[in-house]
N, C-alpha and C positions, 0 to 999 in steps of 0.2 A: 497272799498280798503283803506288800511291805508298807502299806499305807500307815499303819500305826507306828511309824518311825519318825523321829525328829526330822523335819519341822512339823510333822503331823498335818500334812496337806491332803486335801481331798480334791477331786476333779471339780472344775468350775460349776457344772450343773448340780453339784451336791453341796455347794457353799452355804446353803440355808442351814445346814447342820451346825455351822458356827454360831448362828443366831439363837439357837435353843438355849434355854436356861439350864445349864448343867449343874448349877449350884456351886460352881468352883471357878477359880481364877485361871487365867492363862498361865502356863501352857497346858495345864491339866484339862481344861475345857476343850481345847483343840485336840488333845489326845483322845478324850471321850468321843468327840465328833468323828475322829478318824477310825476309832473302833466301831462305831455305829456304821460307818461307810463299809468297813471290811465285812461286817456281819451282813449288810445288804448285798455285797458282791458275792459272798459265799452262798447266800440264799438264792440269788439269781442263777448261779451255776447249778445248784441243787435242783431248782425248778426246771431248768433247761434239760438236765439229765433225766428228770422224771418224764418230761414230754417226749424225749427220745426213747424211753423205756430202758434206759441204761443204768438205773440205780442199783439193781442187783449185781451188776458187774463192776461197780465202782467202790473202791475203798477210800473213804474220806480221811485225810490225815491233816490235822490242824495243830500247829505248834508255833510258838514264837521262837526267835533265836536268842532272846534274853528278856529279862524283866524290865520294868521301867521304874525309875526312882524320881521322886519329886521332893526330897528333903523331909519327908514326914517322920521317919524313924531316926534318921541321922541327918542333922542339919546341913552338912556339906555334901550329902549324897544326892545329887540332882542330875546325874548322868550315868548311864548304865555301864560304862567301861572303867569307872574309877575305883569301885570297891567290890568286895565279895559278899555283901550283905544279902539277905533273903529277897528284898525287893528288887535286886539286880539279877539274881540267879535262880529264883524259884519260878519255874514255868510249868505249863501243863502240856500234855500230849493227848489229843483226842483222836481216836480211831473209830470210824463209824461205818458199819455195813452189817445190819442184822442177819443177813443171809450167811455171811462168812463168820462173823464173830458171835452171833447169838445175842443174849441179853447184854445190856450195858455193863461195863466193868469199871468200878471206881477203886483206885488203889492209891496208897501213899508211898509207893515204892520210889526210891531215889535212883536216878540214873543220869545219863548225860547224852548229848547228841550222838556220841559214838555208839550208843545202844539202839539208835533208830533203825539201822539196817537189819540187825538180827530180829528186832521186834516186828518189823514189816514182813520179813520172811516167815516168821511164826504165824502172824495174823493171816497170811495167805496160804498157810499149810505147806510151805516149801521146805523140804528137808535140806539142812545145811550140809553140803558136801565140802564147801570151802572153809578154810580156816580164816575167819574174819574177826576183827577186834569188836569188842562190845558184847553185851548179853541181852537176850530178850527180856523186856520189862513185863511181859504177860505170860511167860513160860512157867511151867512147874519147876520146882527145884531152885527157884530164885533165892539168892542169899544177899544180905545187905552188903553193898560195896563200900569201900572207902573212896570218897571223891576228892579230887584235888582241883582247886580253882585258883586262877590268878587274874589280876586286873592291873591297872596302871599303878595302884597304890597299895595293894594287898596281895598276900598269898593266903590260902585257906586250905584246911584239911577238914573234911566232914565225914562223920560216921554216925548214922542214926540221927538223934536229936542234938548231938554234940558237934560243935564247930570251933576250931582254933584259927584265929586270925593273926596275921603278922604284917605290920607295915613294911613295905619294901624300902630300899635305900632311896628310891626316887621320891617317896613320900616324905622323907626326912630332909629333903633338899640337897642331898649329896649328888 
């Protein structure tokens, strides 16, 4: 679902989510409401697949396309495309199918969306005969990558816990 995306809208029949006390001001309260709706929609799909007896044949893949910033860590950072800070770029990847994957795996491995396809192939047990970009995030022999990030205002290089940021010329008003 793309519901937890600005302007954080939910369908009319779920607008009561906006009235809940999220303990936060707009737009973050609308964001939390849209996350709750996305959770509800995912649960509805899960329950439907369970009724059909299709859960064992389903690999759930849940990931956002970017983080969301509300100016908490960096005052001017309130939009995901402006900077390369962690609140913009640090996201999760959830793969779920106990039959295929076994026990839950929690990892702090760094990766990028380019790693999604090789990761899915590995999760499904498909041998890679193709030469594809990216690396499996769940495979043995994984090594720490150097990641490159760009946004409207910054360029970044990250390796492990270290990140170097540089303002672009557009950020300097040139």
